[in-house]
C-alpha angles and dihedrals in degrees: 000000000000117000089207089059103136093208093055094045090047091053092048093047091050090052090050093049092049091050094049090049090050091050092049090051098043108023110012091166088073090067119083107260099254091055097049096079095049113099100229092184091070107101094231093053093043091050092049091050092047092048091050094053092045091052092050096045093045089068092068127098103198141020096263091051090048091054092049091051090048091051093050091046093052090049088059091059105031135054117240093257089063091073090067093053123108090233093061092042088057090048091052091048091051092051089047088061090057092060096109094165097056111007094176094058112119100239092170091059093049094052098040098043088071088067101041094089131075137248123228130201120211114193129192094206092187091059105032137019126203123200123208093263092054090049091053089051091053091053089059090058101050121072099213128062113274099235106154128050121179125183126195125203147113094271094192091077102033098087113220094337091107091056092049095048092045090054089050091057102262124149105226121219113194122211129183121257113279141100116288094001091121090047093051094049092046091051093047095049094039094052091061098033091112090062092056094041107031092178094058113132104165137029132192110211102199111194136102091216115111089214087082091073091090091052090051091051092050092051092049091051087059091056095259122141107233128204114194109209119196137160125236112179108300093346133087114210122204116196117198109214093201099051100022087228122142124212120198125212123189116224087203105080117232116244118253115281108248123229117259090254091054091044094054089048091052092050091049090051091053092047091052091049093050092046089057094045097044101027086225122128095206119065124192115244089222090059092046089051092055093046092047093052091047093051102037103025089233132097123235088237091058091056094044091048091049097051101026111024112204095016129116127228093249091056090054099044092050088062090066101060093150090060110023130034119206121207129185125163093209140340093275099044131092118284117237130196133196137164119269091210091056092064097032115033091166096045092128089067099049094086112054106252089215091064107118128218088251091057091048090053089050091053091051093050092053094065097090100126143027088262091056090049091050090051092049090052090046090054093050092050092047090054090050090052093050094050104038103016088237114156093192134028131198110258091234091058089047089052092049092051091049089053090048093050102036102029097235137080114265090235090058091051090051091052092048090054089048092235110163122228134026131311091260091050090053091050089053089055093054109099093202094055133075117211126191135171118235110187107307095339135075125230127196135194142165114274114247116249114245 
C-alpha cells in the first residue's frame, strides 16, 4: 500500500478528529491546556486539525514510520494520561484495522510502549529552584510519568529548602561545601541513571550551568530523551534535545482572564480616559492595546484567543454596537474605536419601543434594492436628527445602528444587494444623502429640502 494514499490518510485523520472531540466532551483535562478552549466541533477547526494530521502522516514511507509520526503528533495535543483512556484505546484499535500491509501487527503495543517508561528530574538546587507550579508545567511537557525527582546541594546552608523538597517527594543528595560539587555529583549520578532505572525514557536536567552539556549528551547516547531546564530572569526555558525546540514558562503568573463582559467594560474605561486626555472621540486600537497591557498585564489578543479562538479583535468589537463603535477607512488602515453612548446618549429611544417583532421583520423584508437601502438609512438618520438634533452622523455610528436595527453589518447588506463599491461610495450615490469628509472620517446626513 502507499502511505501517501489520500483515502487512508483521510480515514486516519477522521478517526483522530472524532477521538479528540470525544475527549474534549468527556475528559477535557486530557488535552494539553492550550487546546482545551478550542471548539473542535466547528467545521473550520475540525478541517484544520484533519489537514494538519494528513500533512504530517503523508511524510512517512512505511507503516511503522506512520505509527511513530502519529504517536509524536498525538503527544503534541494530549497529556500522557490520555494514552491510558478508553477513547484513545478505541482510536488505536480503529487505526490497527487500517493496517492493510500487516493486519496482525500489534499497533496498540507500538503506540503505548512509548509511554510505558518513566521520567526523572535531576535538580541542581544550588543553581536553580523549581516551585510546585513549575514542576506541574514540566509534567505537561514529558510523555512518561514523572516518578523520580533527585536534588543535589549542600543542605547545611540551604535553609529549610531540604525540608520543602523532601515533602515534595525529592530524593536529596548531599555534597560538601565547594564550588561545582553539586554539579559533579549530579553529572556522575546522571551518567549512570539508566543502570539504576532501566525503564527510564526521559530526563529533565535542571541547571543553568553549561557544564551539564556533557551529561545531556551521555543521556542521549543511551537513547534517553533529554530536556534541559534553565532559568533566564523570570522565565524558565525547556530545551527538547530531540526536536531542538524551546518552550518558555514565565515564573510570574499571568493574571486571571476576565469575562467578555468585564473585558468590554475595561476597554470602555480606557476609551473614556483617553477621550478626556486627548479630547478626541476616536481612539486607535493600537494605543488601547498598549494601555490595556500596561494596566492589566494581559494583551487584548490573549483575551480574544481565550474566548474566541481564531477571531480578531475587530470581529469581536463589532458585535457590541450598542457600546463600542468601530471605524476603519479601508482594510489596510488603522482601526479606531469610540463609545456609542458618547455620541448617542438617548440611543435607547431612537427605535420606537412599541415596534413589534412583526414590524421589525417587515422592515427587514423591504430591503430588496438599493432604493430600499437608501430609504432605511434615511430613516435612521432622521431618527438621529429628532433625538439629538444632529445634522450629520459618523458613518461608523450609522453602520452600528444599522446592525443594531437590522441584525446584519451594512457591508453584508450591500453585498447581498450586489451593489459594487464600498459603503461610503454607496452613500455618495444616494441623492437624498449628503456625505462629507471630516479629517480621516466620513459623516453623512439627510439633504435639506429646498
